[in-house]
ChimeraX commands (.cxc) that place a marker at each C-alpha (Angstrom):
marker #1 position -39.50,29.97,-138.67 radius 0.5
marker #1 position -41.01,33.12,-139.43 radius 0.5
marker #1 position -42.77,33.60,-142.79 radius 0.5
marker #1 position -40.45,34.48,-145.98 radius 0.5
marker #1 position -41.97,38.68,-146.19 radius 0.5
marker #1 position -41.96,38.12,-150.49 radius 0.5
marker #1 position -41.90,40.90,-152.97 radius 0.5
marker #1 position -42.73,40.05,-156.36 radius 0.5
marker #1 position -41.32,42.12,-159.43 radius 0.5
marker #1 position -42.30,42.02,-162.51 radius 0.5
marker #1 position -44.35,43.87,-165.33 radius 0.5
marker #1 position -46.62,41.14,-166.92 radius 0.5
marker #1 position -49.70,41.17,-163.93 radius 0.5
marker #1 position -50.28,37.62,-165.67 radius 0.5
marker #1 position -47.13,36.21,-164.82 radius 0.5
marker #1 position -47.45,38.47,-161.47 radius 0.5
marker #1 position -50.83,36.81,-160.54 radius 0.5
marker #1 position -49.62,33.05,-162.13 radius 0.5
marker #1 position -46.35,33.20,-159.28 radius 0.5
marker #1 position -48.68,34.71,-156.60 radius 0.5
marker #1 position -51.52,31.49,-156.94 radius 0.5
marker #1 position -48.24,29.21,-156.59 radius 0.5
marker #1 position -46.69,31.16,-153.57 radius 0.5
marker #1 position -50.48,31.30,-151.77 radius 0.5
marker #1 position -50.15,27.48,-151.63 radius 0.5
marker #1 position -46.89,27.81,-149.43 radius 0.5
marker #1 position -47.35,28.93,-146.22 radius 0.5
marker #1 position -43.93,29.82,-145.08 radius 0.5
marker #1 position -44.27,32.57,-147.48 radius 0.5
marker #1 position -45.51,36.10,-147.09 radius 0.5
marker #1 position -46.69,38.13,-149.96 radius 0.5
marker #1 position -45.74,42.10,-148.63 radius 0.5
marker #1 position -45.65,43.71,-152.19 radius 0.5
marker #1 position -45.75,43.46,-155.89 radius 0.5
marker #1 position -43.97,46.45,-157.93 radius 0.5
marker #1 position -43.94,46.03,-162.28 radius 0.5
marker #1 position -40.80,48.75,-162.16 radius 0.5
marker #1 position -37.57,48.82,-160.33 radius 0.5
marker #1 position -38.67,52.72,-159.14 radius 0.5
marker #1 position -41.74,50.76,-157.63 radius 0.5
marker #1 position -39.79,47.86,-156.17 radius 0.5
marker #1 position -37.16,50.36,-154.46 radius 0.5
marker #1 position -39.85,52.18,-152.94 radius 0.5
marker #1 position -41.35,49.28,-151.52 radius 0.5
marker #1 position -38.20,48.16,-150.03 radius 0.5
marker #1 position -37.22,51.42,-148.55 radius 0.5
marker #1 position -40.10,51.19,-146.40 radius 0.5
marker #1 position -40.98,47.54,-146.33 radius 0.5
marker #1 position -38.80,44.61,-144.35 radius 0.5
marker #1 position -38.41,41.81,-147.35 radius 0.5
marker #1 position -36.62,38.46,-146.70 radius 0.5
marker #1 position -37.03,37.51,-150.43 radius 0.5
marker #1 position -37.52,38.96,-154.04 radius 0.5
marker #1 position -38.77,37.42,-156.87 radius 0.5
marker #1 position -37.12,38.70,-159.64 radius 0.5
marker #1 position -37.47,39.03,-163.39 radius 0.5
marker #1 position -34.83,40.38,-165.48 radius 0.5
marker #1 position -36.00,41.10,-168.51 radius 0.5
marker #1 position -38.47,44.01,-167.25 radius 0.5
marker #1 position -39.81,46.36,-170.49 radius 0.5
marker #1 position -36.57,48.84,-170.47 radius 0.5
marker #1 position -35.09,47.81,-167.77 radius 0.5
marker #1 position -32.67,44.82,-166.50 radius 0.5
marker #1 position -33.56,43.29,-163.31 radius 0.5
marker #1 position -30.26,43.12,-162.11 radius 0.5
marker #1 position -29.74,46.93,-162.20 radius 0.5
marker #1 position -32.07,46.42,-158.73 radius 0.5
marker #1 position -29.44,45.00,-157.18 radius 0.5
marker #1 position -26.72,47.46,-157.81 radius 0.5
marker #1 position -29.54,50.50,-156.55 radius 0.5
marker #1 position -30.51,48.93,-153.07 radius 0.5
marker #1 position -28.64,47.44,-150.45 radius 0.5
marker #1 position -30.11,44.26,-149.96 radius 0.5
marker #1 position -29.45,41.25,-147.74 radius 0.5
marker #1 position -32.01,38.54,-148.41 radius 0.5
marker #1 position -32.01,36.32,-151.25 radius 0.5
marker #1 position -32.85,36.78,-154.63 radius 0.5
marker #1 position -34.80,34.39,-157.02 radius 0.5
marker #1 position -34.52,35.36,-160.72 radius 0.5
marker #1 position -37.51,34.46,-162.56 radius 0.5
marker #1 position -37.36,34.19,-166.43 radius 0.5
marker #1 position -38.45,33.56,-170.05 radius 0.5
marker #1 position -34.43,33.69,-171.16 radius 0.5
marker #1 position -31.74,31.04,-170.62 radius 0.5
marker #1 position -29.06,33.56,-170.74 radius 0.5
marker #1 position -28.78,35.16,-167.90 radius 0.5
marker #1 position -27.94,32.26,-166.12 radius 0.5
marker #1 position -24.25,32.39,-165.60 radius 0.5
marker #1 position -24.64,36.43,-164.92 radius 0.5
marker #1 position -27.20,35.74,-162.00 radius 0.5
marker #1 position -25.30,33.45,-159.96 radius 0.5
marker #1 position -21.74,35.40,-160.50 radius 0.5
marker #1 position -23.98,38.35,-159.19 radius 0.5
marker #1 position -24.85,36.18,-155.81 radius 0.5
marker #1 position -28.92,35.00,-157.32 radius 0.5
marker #1 position -29.83,32.37,-154.78 radius 0.5
marker #1 position -31.96,30.37,-157.99 radius 0.5
marker #1 position -32.79,30.78,-161.09 radius 0.5
marker #1 position -36.47,29.91,-162.33 radius 0.5
marker #1 position -37.89,29.60,-166.10 radius 0.5
marker #1 position -41.13,30.28,-166.90 radius 0.5
marker #1 position -44.02,29.16,-166.79 radius 0.5
marker #1 position -42.89,28.90,-163.03 radius 0.5
marker #1 position -44.01,24.84,-161.77 radius 0.5
marker #1 position -44.85,24.51,-158.30 radius 0.5
marker #1 position -42.09,21.41,-157.33 radius 0.5
marker #1 position -39.16,23.64,-159.03 radius 0.5
marker #1 position -40.65,26.85,-156.72 radius 0.5
marker #1 position -40.52,24.91,-153.68 radius 0.5
marker #1 position -36.95,23.89,-154.22 radius 0.5
marker #1 position -36.38,27.41,-154.40 radius 0.5
marker #1 position -37.81,28.11,-151.57 radius 0.5
marker #1 position -35.76,25.90,-149.18 radius 0.5
marker #1 position -32.72,27.03,-150.71 radius 0.5
marker #1 position -33.50,30.65,-149.91 radius 0.5
marker #1 position -34.23,29.74,-146.28 radius 0.5
marker #1 position -31.09,28.06,-145.77 radius 0.5
marker #1 position -29.76,30.92,-147.21 radius 0.5
marker #1 position -30.84,33.27,-144.72 radius 0.5
marker #1 position -31.13,30.85,-141.44 radius 0.5
marker #1 position -33.48,32.07,-138.30 radius 0.5
marker #1 position -34.87,35.82,-139.42 radius 0.5
marker #1 position -34.65,38.18,-136.86 radius 0.5
marker #1 position -36.46,40.96,-137.84 radius 0.5
marker #1 position -37.37,44.34,-136.54 radius 0.5
marker #1 position -40.89,45.13,-135.41 radius 0.5
marker #1 position -42.67,46.98,-138.38 radius 0.5
marker #1 position -46.04,47.76,-138.70 radius 0.5
marker #1 position -47.46,45.52,-141.51 radius 0.5
marker #1 position -48.99,46.67,-144.79 radius 0.5
marker #1 position -50.35,45.75,-147.98 radius 0.5
marker #1 position -49.75,47.38,-151.25 radius 0.5
marker #1 position -52.50,48.59,-153.04 radius 0.5
marker #1 position -54.10,50.90,-155.80 radius 0.5
marker #1 position -55.64,53.73,-154.68 radius 0.5
marker #1 position -56.84,56.61,-157.25 radius 0.5
marker #1 position -54.21,55.41,-160.34 radius 0.5
marker #1 position -51.72,55.85,-157.32 radius 0.5
marker #1 position -49.57,52.80,-155.10 radius 0.5
marker #1 position -49.59,52.85,-152.18 radius 0.5
marker #1 position -48.80,50.98,-148.53 radius 0.5
marker #1 position -51.78,50.63,-146.35 radius 0.5
marker #1 position -51.36,49.87,-142.71 radius 0.5
marker #1 position -52.92,46.74,-141.54 radius 0.5
marker #1 position -55.16,48.78,-138.43 radius 0.5
marker #1 position -56.36,51.54,-140.81 radius 0.5
marker #1 position -58.11,48.56,-143.46 radius 0.5
marker #1 position -61.76,48.23,-141.50 radius 0.5
marker #1 position -63.97,46.03,-144.30 radius 0.5
marker #1 position -62.23,43.72,-146.89 radius 0.5
marker #1 position -64.43,43.10,-149.95 radius 0.5
marker #1 position -63.78,40.56,-152.69 radius 0.5
marker #1 position -64.35,42.14,-156.30 radius 0.5
marker #1 position -64.01,39.15,-158.41 radius 0.5
marker #1 position -60.25,38.85,-159.12 radius 0.5
marker #1 position -59.56,41.95,-157.29 radius 0.5
marker #1 position -60.24,43.07,-153.37 radius 0.5
marker #1 position -61.26,46.20,-151.99 radius 0.5
marker #1 position -59.60,47.33,-149.28 radius 0.5
marker #1 position -61.62,50.04,-147.21 radius 0.5
marker #1 position -59.87,52.74,-145.19 radius 0.5
marker #1 position -60.37,56.17,-143.91 radius 0.5
marker #1 position -58.04,57.85,-146.28 radius 0.5
marker #1 position -59.57,56.01,-149.30 radius 0.5
marker #1 position -60.77,52.08,-151.28 radius 0.5
marker #1 position -57.41,50.87,-152.13 radius 0.5
marker #1 position -57.81,47.72,-154.67 radius 0.5
marker #1 position -55.24,44.60,-155.01 radius 0.5
marker #1 position -55.27,42.32,-157.73 radius 0.5
marker #1 position -55.35,39.22,-155.23 radius 0.5
marker #1 position -57.71,36.47,-153.47 radius 0.5
marker #1 position -59.50,37.09,-151.02 radius 0.5
marker #1 position -58.03,34.13,-148.51 radius 0.5
marker #1 position -54.50,35.72,-149.53 radius 0.5
marker #1 position -55.43,38.77,-147.89 radius 0.5
marker #1 position -57.27,37.98,-145.02 radius 0.5
marker #1 position -54.38,35.17,-144.33 radius 0.5
marker #1 position -52.04,39.08,-143.89 radius 0.5
marker #1 position -53.96,39.92,-140.67 radius 0.5
marker #1 position -53.29,38.73,-136.87 radius 0.5
marker #1 position -55.79,35.71,-135.79 radius 0.5
marker #1 position -59.34,37.25,-134.59 radius 0.5
marker #1 position -58.72,40.67,-135.97 radius 0.5
marker #1 position -61.08,40.10,-138.74 radius 0.5
marker #1 position -64.87,39.31,-138.46 radius 0.5
marker #1 position -66.51,37.12,-141.90 radius 0.5
marker #1 position -69.97,38.92,-142.82 radius 0.5
marker #1 position -70.46,36.72,-145.80 radius 0.5
marker #1 position -68.56,35.00,-148.19 radius 0.5
marker #1 position -67.06,37.69,-149.73 radius 0.5
marker #1 position -66.77,40.29,-146.87 radius 0.5
marker #1 position -64.58,40.90,-143.66 radius 0.5
marker #1 position -64.33,43.50,-141.57 radius 0.5
marker #1 position -62.12,44.67,-138.46 radius 0.5
marker #1 position -63.69,43.43,-135.33 radius 0.5
marker #1 position -62.75,47.05,-133.46 radius 0.5
marker #1 position -64.51,49.18,-135.95 radius 0.5
marker #1 position -67.78,47.10,-135.16 radius 0.5
marker #1 position -69.71,50.35,-133.77 radius 0.5
marker #1 position -73.20,47.78,-133.48 radius 0.5
marker #1 position -75.64,45.49,-134.76 radius 0.5
marker #1 position -79.00,44.99,-135.08 radius 0.5
marker #1 position -81.95,42.23,-136.14 radius 0.5
marker #1 position -83.94,43.62,-138.78 radius 0.5
marker #1 position -87.96,41.94,-138.75 radius 0.5
marker #1 position -87.27,39.79,-141.42 radius 0.5
marker #1 position -84.39,37.60,-139.50 radius 0.5
marker #1 position -81.58,39.35,-141.05 radius 0.5
marker #1 position -78.91,40.48,-139.30 radius 0.5
marker #1 position -76.60,44.16,-139.74 radius 0.5
marker #1 position -73.99,45.77,-138.53 radius 0.5
marker #1 position -72.86,49.51,-138.16 radius 0.5
marker #1 position -69.08,50.36,-138.37 radius 0.5
marker #1 position -67.10,53.23,-136.56 radius 0.5
marker #1 position -67.64,55.31,-140.24 radius 0.5
marker #1 position -71.51,54.43,-139.57 radius 0.5
marker #1 position -71.76,52.25,-142.65 radius 0.5
marker #1 position -73.93,49.69,-142.50 radius 0.5
marker #1 position -73.33,46.14,-143.48 radius 0.5
marker #1 position -75.69,42.76,-144.49 radius 0.5
marker #1 position -74.90,39.71,-142.56 radius 0.5
marker #1 position -75.55,37.08,-144.55 radius 0.5
marker #1 position -77.82,33.86,-142.84 radius 0.5
marker #1 position -74.84,31.03,-143.23 radius 0.5
marker #1 position -72.65,33.35,-141.18 radius 0.5
marker #1 position -75.26,35.50,-138.25 radius 0.5
marker #1 position -74.58,33.19,-135.29 radius 0.5
marker #1 position -71.40,33.47,-135.53 radius 0.5
marker #1 position -71.18,37.13,-136.02 radius 0.5
marker #1 position -73.65,38.09,-133.25 radius 0.5
marker #1 position -71.68,36.14,-130.77 radius 0.5
marker #1 position -68.17,37.66,-131.73 radius 0.5
marker #1 position -69.94,41.02,-131.54 radius 0.5
marker #1 position -71.51,40.49,-127.81 radius 0.5
marker #1 position -68.22,38.90,-126.54 radius 0.5
marker #1 position -66.85,41.87,-127.71 radius 0.5
marker #1 position -68.95,44.15,-126.02 radius 0.5
marker #1 position -68.47,42.60,-122.74 radius 0.5
marker link #1:1,2 radius 0.2
marker link #1:2,3 radius 0.2
marker link #1:3,4 radius 0.2
marker link #1:4,5 radius 0.2
marker link #1:5,6 radius 0.2
marker link #1:6,7 radius 0.2
marker link #1:7,8 radius 0.2
marker link #1:8,9 radius 0.2
marker link #1:9,10 radius 0.2
marker link #1:10,11 radius 0.2
marker link #1:11,12 radius 0.2
marker link #1:12,13 radius 0.2
marker link #1:13,14 radius 0.2
marker link #1:14,15 radius 0.2
marker link #1:15,16 radius 0.2
marker link #1:16,17 radius 0.2
marker link #1:17,18 radius 0.2
marker link #1:18,19 radius 0.2
marker link #1:19,20 radius 0.2
marker link #1:20,21 radius 0.2
marker link #1:21,22 radius 0.2
marker link #1:22,23 radius 0.2
marker link #1:23,24 radius 0.2
marker link #1:24,25 radius 0.2
marker link #1:25,26 radius 0.2
marker link #1:26,27 radius 0.2
marker link #1:27,28 radius 0.2
marker link #1:28,29 radius 0.2
marker link #1:29,30 radius 0.2
marker link #1:30,31 radius 0.2
marker link #1:31,32 radius 0.2
marker link #1:32,33 radius 0.2
marker link #1:33,34 radius 0.2
marker link #1:34,35 radius 0.2
marker link #1:35,36 radius 0.2
marker link #1:36,37 radius 0.2
marker link #1:37,38 radius 0.2
marker link #1:38,39 radius 0.2
marker link #1:39,40 radius 0.2
marker link #1:40,41 radius 0.2
marker link #1:41,42 radius 0.2
marker link #1:42,43 radius 0.2
marker link #1:43,44 radius 0.2
marker link #1:44,45 radius 0.2
marker link #1:45,46 radius 0.2
marker link #1:46,47 radius 0.2
marker link #1:47,48 radius 0.2
marker link #1:48,49 radius 0.2
marker link #1:49,50 radius 0.2
marker link #1:50,51 radius 0.2
marker link #1:51,52 radius 0.2
marker link #1:52,53 radius 0.2
marker link #1:53,54 radius 0.2
marker link #1:54,55 radius 0.2
marker link #1:55,56 radius 0.2
marker link #1:56,57 radius 0.2
marker link #1:57,58 radius 0.2
marker link #1:58,59 radius 0.2
marker link #1:59,60 radius 0.2
marker link #1:60,61 radius 0.2
marker link #1:61,62 radius 0.2
marker link #1:62,63 radius 0.2
marker link #1:63,64 radius 0.2
marker link #1:64,65 radius 0.2
marker link #1:65,66 radius 0.2
marker link #1:66,67 radius 0.2
marker link #1:67,68 radius 0.2
marker link #1:68,69 radius 0.2
marker link #1:69,70 radius 0.2
marker link #1:70,71 radius 0.2
marker link #1:71,72 radius 0.2
marker link #1:72,73 radius 0.2
marker link #1:73,74 radius 0.2
marker link #1:74,75 radius 0.2
marker link #1:75,76 radius 0.2
marker link #1:76,77 radius 0.2
marker link #1:77,78 radius 0.2
marker link #1:78,79 radius 0.2
marker link #1:79,80 radius 0.2
marker link #1:80,81 radius 0.2
marker link #1:81,82 radius 0.2
marker link #1:82,83 radius 0.2
marker link #1:83,84 radius 0.2
marker link #1:84,85 radius 0.2
marker link #1:85,86 radius 0.2
marker link #1:86,87 radius 0.2
marker link #1:87,88 radius 0.2
marker link #1:88,89 radius 0.2
marker link #1:89,90 radius 0.2
marker link #1:90,91 radius 0.2
marker link #1:91,92 radius 0.2
marker link #1:92,93 radius 0.2
marker link #1:93,94 radius 0.2
marker link #1:94,95 radius 0.2
marker link #1:95,96 radius 0.2
marker link #1:96,97 radius 0.2
marker link #1:97,98 radius 0.2
marker link #1:98,99 radius 0.2
marker link #1:99,100 radius 0.2
marker link #1:100,101 radius 0.2
marker link #1:101,102 radius 0.2
marker link #1:102,103 radius 0.2
marker link #1:103,104 radius 0.2
marker link #1:104,105 radius 0.2
marker link #1:105,106 radius 0.2
marker link #1:106,107 radius 0.2
marker link #1:107,108 radius 0.2
marker link #1:108,109 radius 0.2
marker link #1:109,110 radius 0.2
marker link #1:110,111 radius 0.2
marker link #1:111,112 radius 0.2
marker link #1:112,113 radius 0.2
marker link #1:113,114 radius 0.2
marker link #1:114,115 radius 0.2
marker link #1:115,116 radius 0.2
marker link #1:116,117 radius 0.2
marker link #1:117,118 radius 0.2
marker link #1:118,119 radius 0.2
marker link #1:119,120 radius 0.2
marker link #1:120,121 radius 0.2
marker link #1:121,122 radius 0.2
marker link #1:122,123 radius 0.2
marker link #1:123,124 radius 0.2
marker link #1:124,125 radius 0.2
marker link #1:125,126 radius 0.2
marker link #1:126,127 radius 0.2
marker link #1:127,128 radius 0.2
marker link #1:128,129 radius 0.2
marker link #1:129,130 radius 0.2
marker link #1:130,131 radius 0.2
marker link #1:131,132 radius 0.2
marker link #1:132,133 radius 0.2
marker link #1:133,134 radius 0.2
marker link #1:134,135 radius 0.2
marker link #1:135,136 radius 0.2
marker link #1:136,137 radius 0.2
marker link #1:137,138 radius 0.2
marker link #1:138,139 radius 0.2
marker link #1:139,140 radius 0.2
marker link #1:140,141 radius 0.2
marker link #1:141,142 radius 0.2
marker link #1:142,143 radius 0.2
marker link #1:143,144 radius 0.2
marker link #1:144,145 radius 0.2
marker link #1:145,146 radius 0.2
marker link #1:146,147 radius 0.2
marker link #1:147,148 radius 0.2
marker link #1:148,149 radius 0.2
marker link #1:149,150 radius 0.2
marker link #1:150,151 radius 0.2
marker link #1:151,152 radius 0.2
marker link #1:152,153 radius 0.2
marker link #1:153,154 radius 0.2
marker link #1:154,155 radius 0.2
marker link #1:155,156 radius 0.2
marker link #1:156,157 radius 0.2
marker link #1:157,158 radius 0.2
marker link #1:158,159 radius 0.2
marker link #1:159,160 radius 0.2
marker link #1:160,161 radius 0.2
marker link #1:161,162 radius 0.2
marker link #1:162,163 radius 0.2
marker link #1:163,164 radius 0.2
marker link #1:164,165 radius 0.2
marker link #1:165,166 radius 0.2
marker link #1:166,167 radius 0.2
marker link #1:167,168 radius 0.2
marker link #1:168,169 radius 0.2
marker link #1:169,170 radius 0.2
marker link #1:170,171 radius 0.2
marker link #1:171,172 radius 0.2
marker link #1:172,173 radius 0.2
marker link #1:173,174 radius 0.2
marker link #1:174,175 radius 0.2
marker link #1:175,176 radius 0.2
marker link #1:176,177 radius 0.2
marker link #1:177,178 radius 0.2
marker link #1:178,179 radius 0.2
marker link #1:179,180 radius 0.2
marker link #1:180,181 radius 0.2
marker link #1:181,182 radius 0.2
marker link #1:182,183 radius 0.2
marker link #1:183,184 radius 0.2
marker link #1:184,185 radius 0.2
marker link #1:185,186 radius 0.2
marker link #1:186,187 radius 0.2
marker link #1:187,188 radius 0.2
marker link #1:188,189 radius 0.2
marker link #1:189,190 radius 0.2
marker link #1:190,191 radius 0.2
marker link #1:191,192 radius 0.2
marker link #1:192,193 radius 0.2
marker link #1:193,194 radius 0.2
marker link #1:194,195 radius 0.2
marker link #1:195,196 radius 0.2
marker link #1:196,197 radius 0.2
marker link #1:197,198 radius 0.2
marker link #1:198,199 radius 0.2
marker link #1:199,200 radius 0.2
marker link #1:200,201 radius 0.2
marker link #1:201,202 radius 0.2
marker link #1:202,203 radius 0.2
marker link #1:203,204 radius 0.2
marker link #1:204,205 radius 0.2
marker link #1:205,206 radius 0.2
marker link #1:206,207 radius 0.2
marker link #1:207,208 radius 0.2
marker link #1:208,209 radius 0.2
marker link #1:209,210 radius 0.2
marker link #1:210,211 radius 0.2
marker link #1:211,212 radius 0.2
marker link #1:212,213 radius 0.2
marker link #1:213,214 radius 0.2
marker link #1:214,215 radius 0.2
marker link #1:215,216 radius 0.2
marker link #1:216,217 radius 0.2
marker link #1:217,218 radius 0.2
marker link #1:218,219 radius 0.2
marker link #1:219,220 radius 0.2
marker link #1:220,221 radius 0.2
marker link #1:221,222 radius 0.2
marker link #1:222,223 radius 0.2
marker link #1:223,224 radius 0.2
marker link #1:224,225 radius 0.2
marker link #1:225,226 radius 0.2
marker link #1:226,227 radius 0.2
marker link #1:227,228 radius 0.2
marker link #1:228,229 radius 0.2
marker link #1:229,230 radius 0.2
marker link #1:230,231 radius 0.2
marker link #1:231,232 radius 0.2
marker link #1:232,233 radius 0.2
marker link #1:233,234 radius 0.2
marker link #1:234,235 radius 0.2
marker link #1:235,236 radius 0.2
marker link #1:236,237 radius 0.2
marker link #1:237,238 radius 0.2
view
């Protein structure tokens, strides 16, 4: 079965982070977007294919149930909330499952299995994959093909593109997993680049290696990854 394209909707950043961390341990789930309001969620749903929504029902100044009447969504919805009084209404609205905060991994796995059973085999039109990031204070969907450098910065990941730098609160590992196999080359513990955007490389007198990207930026390669980077770049030049 293909990965479940998943959207997280919660107005609490820490709650989204906790759920994101748990979902990173479930291979069949791929997070394609996060929203802190129903307006943000609607924008993502109209621009990106989503199979599964984790929906906080008690958003700030909004009721999560309102999303179900605003959009036509044929996938699965799993409610995530700290309030038990929503359970009956949720199942009446066709929600797949109901998770109480704080979410437990074992219970989350059960919900994912219910969603997979409900969805059945997923047949999806081909879409260009995107990552939701913040650029200059605004949310934007970045095409994977436009991202040429990925850099870890604490609890955030910086995505370098031709149109600017996007910031995502996520782990580097989770972001890298969204790219096709062999699309990225690892330069160091906290930096990956798009192989097709490498213009050249140079070995310094000290023995260290640096690469030049298509935008003329120069990036150092850690000694640990030097041999593999040089091998891959030479192979690409053949």
